[in-house]
MOPAC internal coordinates of N, CA, C and O (Angstrom, degrees):
PM7 1SCF
backbone

  N    0.0000 0     0.00 0     0.00 0    0    0    0
  C    1.4920 1     0.00 0     0.00 0    1    0    0
  C    1.5883 1   106.16 1     0.00 0    2    1    0
  O    1.2310 1   121.15 1   141.76 1    3    2    1
  N    1.3162 1   115.40 1   -38.24 1    3    2    1
  C    1.4810 1   113.93 1  -177.02 1    5    3    2
  C    1.5496 1   113.68 1   -65.26 1    6    5    3
  O    1.2310 1   121.74 1   150.51 1    7    6    5
  N    1.3704 1   114.27 1   -29.49 1    7    6    5
  C    1.4829 1   115.60 1   179.17 1    9    7    6
  C    1.5115 1   109.66 1   -71.52 1   10    9    7
  O    1.2310 1   118.30 1   149.29 1   11   10    9
  N    1.3045 1   120.84 1   -30.71 1   11   10    9
  C    1.3905 1   125.18 1   178.71 1   13   11   10
  C    1.5376 1   110.30 1   -67.02 1   14   13   11
  O    1.2310 1   120.05 1   136.75 1   15   14   13
  N    1.2853 1   117.50 1   -43.25 1   15   14   13
  C    1.4711 1   125.00 1   178.80 1   17   15   14
  C    1.4760 1   109.90 1   -66.89 1   18   17   15
  O    1.2310 1   119.76 1   138.86 1   19   18   17
  N    1.3527 1   118.06 1   -41.14 1   19   18   17
  C    1.3972 1   121.40 1   178.85 1   21   19   18
  C    1.6004 1   110.76 1   -67.31 1   22   21   19
  O    1.2310 1   121.68 1   142.47 1   23   22   21
  N    1.2819 1   114.38 1   -37.53 1   23   22   21
  C    1.5133 1   115.59 1   179.02 1   25   23   22
  C    1.5000 1   109.69 1   -70.16 1   26   25   23
  O    1.2310 1   120.17 1   140.60 1   27   26   25
  N    1.4163 1   117.28 1   -39.40 1   27   26   25
  C    1.4125 1   119.08 1   178.62 1   29   27   26
  C    1.5752 1   111.04 1   -64.16 1   30   29   27
  O    1.2310 1   121.78 1   141.39 1   31   30   29
  N    1.2730 1   114.20 1   -38.61 1   31   30   29
  C    1.5132 1   114.82 1  -179.26 1   33   31   30
  C    1.5286 1   107.15 1   -67.72 1   34   33   31
  O    1.2310 1   117.16 1   141.50 1   35   34   33
  N    1.3132 1   123.00 1   -38.50 1   35   34   33
  C    1.4168 1   126.54 1   179.84 1   37   35   34
  C    1.5140 1   108.77 1   -62.65 1   38   37   35
  O    1.2310 1   119.52 1   136.04 1   39   38   37
  N    1.3123 1   118.51 1   -43.96 1   39   38   37
  C    1.4599 1   123.30 1   179.39 1   41   39   38
  C    1.5226 1   110.90 1   -59.03 1   42   41   39
  O    1.2310 1   121.77 1   130.80 1   43   42   41
  N    1.3520 1   114.21 1   -49.20 1   43   42   41
  C    1.4492 1   119.44 1   177.45 1   45   43   42
  C    1.6119 1   112.11 1   -63.65 1   46   45   43
  O    1.2310 1   120.80 1   145.43 1   47   46   45
  N    1.2830 1   116.08 1   -34.57 1   47   46   45
  C    1.5251 1   116.14 1   177.51 1   49   47   46
  C    1.5408 1   103.62 1   -68.22 1   50   49   47
  O    1.2310 1   118.85 1   134.16 1   51   50   49
  N    1.3349 1   119.80 1   -45.84 1   51   50   49
  C    1.4928 1   117.25 1  -179.49 1   53   51   50
  C    1.4770 1   112.51 1   -57.46 1   54   53   51
  O    1.2310 1   119.21 1   134.79 1   55   54   53
  N    1.3372 1   119.11 1   -45.21 1   55   54   53
  C    1.4126 1   120.09 1   178.83 1   57   55   54
  C    1.5237 1   114.53 1   -60.53 1   58   57   55
  O    1.2310 1   121.57 1   139.36 1   59   58   57
  N    1.3521 1   114.59 1   -40.64 1   59   58   57
  C    1.4276 1   119.44 1   177.84 1   61   59   58
  C    1.5126 1   113.36 1   -62.76 1   62   61   59
  O    1.2310 1   120.26 1   145.33 1   63   62   61
  N    1.3579 1   117.11 1   -34.67 1   63   62   61
  C    1.4226 1   124.98 1   177.91 1   65   63   62
  C    1.5135 1   109.05 1   -67.80 1   66   65   63
  O    1.2310 1   122.06 1   134.74 1   67   66   65
  N    1.3505 1   113.67 1   -45.26 1   67   66   65
  C    1.4592 1   118.65 1  -178.41 1   69   67   66
  C    1.5878 1   108.22 1   -60.54 1   70   69   67
  O    1.2310 1   120.09 1   134.56 1   71   70   69
  N    1.3272 1   117.42 1   -45.44 1   71   70   69
  C    1.4037 1   120.34 1  -175.65 1   73   71   70
  C    1.5573 1   110.08 1   -66.88 1   74   73   71
  O    1.2310 1   120.77 1   142.87 1   75   74   73
  N    1.3263 1   116.13 1   -37.13 1   75   74   73
  C    1.4492 1   121.10 1   176.63 1   77   75   74
  C    1.5416 1   109.90 1   -59.93 1   78   77   75
  O    1.2310 1   120.52 1   130.98 1   79   78   77
  N    1.3893 1   116.62 1   -49.02 1   79   78   77
  C    1.4411 1   120.01 1   177.57 1   81   79   78
  C    1.5077 1   112.55 1   -62.74 1   82   81   79
  O    1.2310 1   120.34 1   147.01 1   83   82   81
  N    1.3583 1   116.96 1   -32.99 1   83   82   81
  C    1.4632 1   121.95 1   177.00 1   85   83   82
  C    1.5814 1   109.81 1   -63.29 1   86   85   83
  O    1.2310 1   120.84 1   137.63 1   87   86   85
  N    1.3025 1   115.99 1   -42.37 1   87   86   85
  C    1.4589 1   124.10 1  -179.74 1   89   87   86
  C    1.5165 1   107.94 1   -61.25 1   90   89   87
  O    1.2310 1   121.54 1   131.62 1   91   90   89
  N    1.3230 1   114.65 1   -48.38 1   91   90   89
  C    1.4662 1   119.71 1  -178.50 1   93   91   90
  C    1.5401 1   111.11 1   -62.23 1   94   93   91
  O    1.2310 1   120.49 1   142.60 1   95   94   93
  N    1.3360 1   116.67 1   -37.40 1   95   94   93
  C    1.4559 1   120.71 1  -175.89 1   97   95   94
  C    1.5121 1   110.20 1   -71.47 1   98   97   95
  O    1.2310 1   121.10 1   140.01 1   99   98   97
  N    1.4130 1   115.49 1   -39.99 1   99   98   97
  C    1.4616 1   121.42 1  -177.64 1  101   99   98
  C    1.5536 1   104.29 1   -69.59 1  102  101   99
  O    1.2310 1   118.25 1   139.89 1  103  102  101
  N    1.2919 1   120.94 1   -40.11 1  103  102  101
  C    1.4698 1   119.98 1   179.70 1  105  103  102
  C    1.5336 1   109.54 1   -62.35 1  106  105  103
  O    1.2310 1   120.08 1   137.90 1  107  106  105
  N    1.3123 1   117.46 1   -42.10 1  107  106  105
  C    1.4731 1   118.97 1   174.06 1  109  107  106
  C    1.4914 1   116.51 1   -61.86 1  110  109  107
  O    1.2310 1   121.36 1   145.22 1  111  110  109
  N    1.3236 1   115.00 1   -34.78 1  111  110  109
  C    1.4682 1   120.93 1   178.36 1  113  111  110
  C    1.5359 1   109.08 1   -68.31 1  114  113  111
  O    1.2310 1   119.96 1   147.06 1  115  114  113
  N    1.3721 1   117.69 1   -32.94 1  115  114  113
  C    1.4102 1   120.50 1   178.15 1  117  115  114
  C    1.4650 1   112.61 1   -74.58 1  118  117  115
  O    1.2310 1   117.43 1   159.40 1  119  118  117
  N    1.3025 1   122.50 1   -20.60 1  119  118  117
  C    1.3933 1   121.26 1   176.68 1  121  119  118
  C    1.6181 1   112.53 1   -92.68 1  122  121  119
  O    1.2310 1   120.62 1   170.01 1  123  122  121
  N    1.3775 1   116.41 1    -9.99 1  123  122  121
  C    1.4656 1   121.09 1   175.95 1  125  123  122
  C    1.6069 1   106.07 1   -72.70 1  126  125  123
  O    1.2310 1   120.62 1   -13.00 1  127  126  125
  N    1.2995 1   116.42 1   167.00 1  127  126  125
  C    1.4316 1   122.03 1   173.22 1  129  127  126
  C    1.5103 1   111.96 1   -55.38 1  130  129  127
  O    1.2310 1   119.87 1   -19.27 1  131  130  129
  N    1.2682 1   117.85 1   160.73 1  131  130  129
  C    1.4682 1   122.52 1  -175.63 1  133  131  130
  C    1.5599 1   112.19 1   -67.95 1  134  133  131
  O    1.2310 1   119.12 1   153.55 1  135  134  133
  N    1.3210 1   119.28 1   -26.45 1  135  134  133
  C    1.3779 1   125.48 1  -178.97 1  137  135  134
  C    1.5417 1   110.11 1   -71.46 1  138  137  135
  O    1.2310 1   120.86 1   -59.00 1  139  138  137
  N    1.2841 1   115.96 1   121.00 1  139  138  137
  C    1.4456 1   119.90 1  -179.80 1  141  139  138
  C    1.5031 1   111.85 1    82.55 1  142  141  139
  O    1.2310 1   117.21 1  -174.92 1  143  142  141
  N    1.2670 1   122.92 1     5.08 1  143  142  141
  C    1.4087 1   124.43 1   179.03 1  145  143  142
  C    1.5613 1   109.51 1   -66.67 1  146  145  143
  O    1.2310 1   119.88 1   130.94 1  147  146  145
  N    1.2065 1   117.84 1   -49.06 1  147  146  145
  C    1.4660 1   118.61 1   179.36 1  149  147  146
  C    1.4396 1   112.35 1   -61.54 1  150  149  147
  O    1.2310 1   118.80 1   138.44 1  151  150  149
  N    1.2879 1   119.89 1   -41.56 1  151  150  149
  C    1.4847 1   120.93 1   179.60 1  153  151  150
  C    1.5070 1   113.74 1   -66.71 1  154  153  151
  O    1.2310 1   122.59 1   140.85 1  155  154  153
  N    1.3932 1   112.65 1   -39.15 1  155  154  153
  C    1.4953 1   116.81 1   176.62 1  157  155  154
  C    1.5071 1   110.29 1   -67.40 1  158  157  155
  O    1.2310 1   120.53 1   142.42 1  159  158  157
  N    1.3523 1   116.60 1   -37.58 1  159  158  157
  C    1.4864 1   118.63 1   178.25 1  161  159  158
  C    1.5403 1   111.13 1   -62.29 1  162  161  159
  O    1.2310 1   122.20 1   141.19 1  163  162  161
  N    1.3791 1   113.39 1   -38.81 1  163  162  161
  C    1.4815 1   119.29 1   178.47 1  165  163  162
  C    1.5029 1   111.66 1   -64.06 1  166  165  163
  O    1.2310 1   120.08 1   137.03 1  167  166  165
  N    1.2619 1   117.46 1   -42.97 1  167  166  165
  C    1.4061 1   122.62 1   179.26 1  169  167  166
  C    1.5087 1   114.75 1   -64.25 1  170  169  167
  O    1.2310 1   121.91 1   138.08 1  171  170  169
  N    1.3467 1   113.95 1   -41.92 1  171  170  169
  C    1.5157 1   121.05 1  -179.92 1  173  171  170
  C    1.5494 1   107.05 1   -67.14 1  174  173  171
  O    1.2310 1   119.78 1   138.25 1  175  174  173
  N    1.3842 1   118.02 1   -41.75 1  175  174  173
  C    1.4140 1   119.72 1   176.44 1  177  175  174
  C    1.5146 1   114.31 1   -59.03 1  178  177  175
  O    1.2310 1   122.55 1   131.00 1  179  178  177
  N    1.3331 1   112.72 1   -49.00 1  179  178  177
  C    1.4812 1   116.97 1   175.20 1  181  179  178
  C    1.4579 1   116.73 1   -57.97 1  182  181  179
  O    1.2310 1   121.00 1   141.26 1  183  182  181
  N    1.3227 1   115.69 1   -38.74 1  183  182  181
  C    1.4305 1   119.84 1  -178.82 1  185  183  182
  C    1.5528 1   109.60 1   -65.87 1  186  185  183
  O    1.2310 1   120.83 1   137.06 1  187  186  185
  N    1.2611 1   116.02 1   -42.94 1  187  186  185
  C    1.4547 1   122.40 1  -179.81 1  189  187  186
  C    1.5643 1   109.92 1   -63.22 1  190  189  187
  O    1.2310 1   119.33 1   139.74 1  191  190  189
  N    1.3087 1   118.88 1   -40.26 1  191  190  189
  C    1.4582 1   123.34 1   179.28 1  193  191  190
  C    1.5315 1   105.09 1   -66.58 1  194  193  191
  O    1.2310 1   119.27 1   130.98 1  195  194  193
  N    1.2976 1   119.01 1   -49.02 1  195  194  193
  C    1.4847 1   119.73 1   179.02 1  197  195  194
  C    1.5702 1   112.93 1   -56.09 1  198  197  195
  O    1.2310 1   121.54 1   137.10 1  199  198  197
  N    1.2790 1   114.66 1   -42.90 1  199  198  197
  C    1.4293 1   118.18 1   179.13 1  201  199  198
  C    1.5607 1   112.89 1   -64.27 1  202  201  199
  O    1.2310 1   122.69 1   139.90 1  203  202  201
  N    1.3371 1   112.46 1   -40.10 1  203  202  201
  C    1.4647 1   112.45 1  -178.23 1  205  203  202
  C    1.5381 1   109.62 1   -70.98 1  206  205  203
  O    1.2310 1   119.74 1   145.64 1  207  206  205
  N    1.3874 1   118.09 1   -34.36 1  207  206  205
  C    1.4033 1   119.59 1   174.26 1  209  207  206
  C    1.5555 1   115.07 1   -60.77 1  210  209  207
  O    1.2310 1   121.46 1   144.18 1  211  210  209
  N    1.3613 1   114.81 1   -35.82 1  211  210  209
  C    1.4164 1   122.09 1   178.83 1  213  211  210
  C    1.5085 1   109.82 1   -68.55 1  214  213  211
  O    1.2310 1   119.97 1   137.36 1  215  214  213
  N    1.2672 1   117.66 1   -42.64 1  215  214  213
  C    1.5113 1   124.27 1   178.64 1  217  215  214
  C    1.4717 1   109.20 1   -61.61 1  218  217  215
  O    1.2310 1   121.41 1   132.83 1  219  218  217
  N    1.3264 1   114.90 1   -47.17 1  219  218  217
  C    1.5425 1   117.12 1  -179.03 1  221  219  218
  C    1.5848 1   108.05 1   -68.46 1  222  221  219
  O    1.2310 1   119.22 1   140.98 1  223  222  221
  N    1.2636 1   119.10 1   -39.02 1  223  222  221
  C    1.5153 1   125.03 1   176.93 1  225  223  222
  C    1.4683 1   110.86 1   -57.25 1  226  225  223
  O    1.2310 1   121.87 1   134.56 1  227  226  225
  N    1.3187 1   114.03 1   -45.44 1  227  226  225
  C    1.4907 1   121.42 1  -177.36 1  229  227  226
  C    1.5570 1   109.56 1   -63.00 1  230  229  227
  O    1.2310 1   121.60 1   144.43 1  231  230  229
  N    1.3910 1   114.54 1   -35.57 1  231  230  229
  C    1.4707 1   121.31 1  -177.06 1  233  231  230
  C    1.5481 1   110.20 1   -83.26 1  234  233  231
  O    1.2310 1   122.10 1   176.74 1  235  234  233
  N    1.3550 1   113.59 1    -3.26 1  235  234  233
  C    1.5111 1   116.21 1  -178.56 1  237  235  234
  C    1.4843 1   117.15 1    82.30 1  238  237  235
  O    1.2310 1   121.49 1  -165.83 1  239  238  237
  N    1.3396 1   114.76 1    14.17 1  239  238  237
  C    1.4697 1   120.95 1  -172.96 1  241  239  238
  C    1.5483 1   112.03 1  -105.57 1  242  241  239
  O    1.2310 1   119.88 1   179.45 1  243  242  241
  N    1.4094 1   117.83 1    -0.55 1  243  242  241
  C    1.4374 1   122.60 1   179.90 1  245  243  242
  C    1.4473 1   111.45 1  -149.83 1  246  245  243
  O    1.2310 1   120.42 1   -58.86 1  247  246  245
  N    1.3803 1   116.81 1   121.14 1  247  246  245
  C    1.4275 1   121.70 1  -175.70 1  249  247  246
  C    1.4959 1   115.54 1   -94.20 1  250  249  247
  O    1.2310 1   120.77 1   153.38 1  251  250  249
  N    1.3643 1   116.14 1   -26.62 1  251  250  249
  C    1.4484 1   117.51 1  -174.05 1  253  251  250
  C    1.5114 1   111.68 1   -86.54 1  254  253  251
  O    1.2310 1   120.82 1  -107.75 1  255  254  253
  N    1.3523 1   116.04 1    72.25 1  255  254  253
  C    1.4424 1   122.75 1  -178.82 1  257  255  254
  C    1.4821 1   107.90 1  -137.84 1  258  257  255
  O    1.2310 1   121.38 1   -48.91 1  259  258  257
  N    1.2776 1   114.97 1   131.09 1  259  258  257
  C    1.5134 1   121.72 1  -175.11 1  261  259  258
  C    1.6100 1   106.24 1  -122.97 1  262  261  259
  O    1.2310 1   120.40 1   -65.01 1  263  262  261
  N    1.2677 1   116.83 1   114.99 1  263  262  261
  C    1.4820 1   121.68 1   177.52 1  265  263  262
  C    1.4719 1   109.53 1   -62.47 1  266  265  263
  O    1.2310 1   119.32 1   144.84 1  267  266  265
  N    1.3415 1   118.90 1   -35.16 1  267  266  265
  C    1.4604 1   121.27 1  -179.11 1  269  267  266
  C    1.4999 1   112.25 1   -66.37 1  270  269  267
  O    1.2310 1   120.34 1   137.89 1  271  270  269
  N    1.3336 1   116.95 1   -42.11 1  271  270  269
  C    1.4180 1   121.86 1   175.69 1  273  271  270
  C    1.5431 1   113.79 1   -64.50 1  274  273  271
  O    1.2310 1   122.66 1   141.63 1  275  274  273
  N    1.3507 1   112.50 1   -38.37 1  275  274  273
  C    1.5160 1   116.64 1   178.77 1  277  275  274
  C    1.5090 1   107.39 1   -67.26 1  278  277  275
  O    1.2310 1   119.13 1   137.16 1  279  278  277
  N    1.3052 1   119.27 1   -42.84 1  279  278  277
  C    1.5159 1   119.81 1   175.77 1  281  279  278
  C    1.4479 1   114.76 1   -56.94 1  282  281  279
  O    1.2310 1   119.85 1   137.54 1  283  282  281
  N    1.3463 1   117.88 1   -42.46 1  283  282  281
  C    1.4670 1   124.86 1   177.57 1  285  283  282
  C    1.5258 1   109.15 1   -62.42 1  286  285  283
  O    1.2310 1   119.83 1   136.67 1  287  286  285
  N    1.2826 1   117.93 1   -43.33 1  287  286  285
  C    1.4224 1   121.70 1   176.75 1  289  287  286
  C    1.5449 1   113.52 1   -62.85 1  290  289  287
  O    1.2310 1   123.47 1   132.24 1  291  290  289
  N    1.3040 1   110.94 1   -47.76 1  291  290  289
  C    1.4368 1   119.36 1  -177.89 1  293  291  290
  C    1.5976 1   112.39 1   -59.97 1  294  293  291
  O    1.2310 1   122.19 1   144.09 1  295  294  293
  N    1.3255 1   113.42 1   -35.91 1  295  294  293
  C    1.5294 1   120.48 1   173.64 1  297  295  294
  C    1.4710 1   111.91 1   -58.73 1  298  297  295
  O    1.2310 1   121.42 1   130.59 1  299  298  297
  N    1.3481 1   114.89 1   -49.41 1  299  298  297
  C    1.4754 1   122.00 1   177.20 1  301  299  298
  C    1.5384 1   111.59 1   -62.17 1  302  301  299
  O    1.2310 1   121.70 1   135.07 1  303  302  301
  N    1.3510 1   114.36 1   -44.93 1  303  302  301
  C    1.4692 1   120.01 1  -179.72 1  305  303  302
  C    1.4803 1   109.71 1   -56.78 1  306  305  303
  O    1.2310 1   121.15 1   127.83 1  307  306  305
  N    1.4145 1   115.40 1   -52.17 1  307  306  305
  C    1.4864 1   116.21 1  -179.97 1  309  307  306
  C    1.5334 1   114.85 1   -62.67 1  310  309  307
  O    1.2310 1   121.59 1   149.48 1  311  310  309
  N    1.2965 1   114.55 1   -30.52 1  311  310  309
  C    1.4531 1   116.50 1  -179.46 1  313  311  310
  C    1.5111 1   109.53 1   -69.30 1  314  313  311
  O    1.2310 1   120.38 1   141.02 1  315  314  313
  N    1.3914 1   116.87 1   -38.98 1  315  314  313
  C    1.4653 1   120.48 1  -179.68 1  317  315  314
  C    1.5086 1   110.59 1   -74.83 1  318  317  315
  O    1.2310 1   120.10 1   128.12 1  319  318  317
  N    1.2527 1   117.41 1   -51.88 1  319  318  317
  C    1.4527 1   123.57 1  -176.65 1  321  319  318
  C    1.5952 1   110.92 1   -64.27 1  322  321  319
  O    1.2310 1   119.71 1   152.31 1  323  322  321
  N    1.2733 1   118.16 1   -27.69 1  323  322  321
  C    1.4884 1   122.43 1   178.81 1  325  323  322
  C    1.5454 1   110.29 1    96.75 1  326  325  323
  O    1.2310 1   117.23 1  -152.65 1  327  326  325
  N    1.2746 1   122.88 1    27.35 1  327  326  325
  C    1.4005 1   124.12 1  -178.29 1  329  327  326
  C    1.5334 1   109.60 1  -101.95 1  330  329  327
  O    1.2310 1   120.40 1  -171.12 1  331  330  329
  N    1.3675 1   116.84 1     8.88 1  331  330  329
  C    1.4358 1   119.29 1  -175.56 1  333  331  330
  C    1.4749 1   110.83 1   -95.78 1  334  333  331
  O    1.2310 1   120.10 1   180.00 1  335  334  333

């Protein structure tokens, strides 16, 4: 039972970190020029959702997660954001 509680706490910590990073990314997008702001915001939102899905999947609480689809999204994300 202790392992389950520890795993649950770790998952919640992961989700909190994801949301904190999301808040930082959106704040940065708000300071960027207006052009591309909506697209960047969309990419940041999608990235946060994918990361939450992965955290829940890793905890065994979400089955509808595809690593291949996430990798395709991440490739597009990095191309748009400029991390590629």
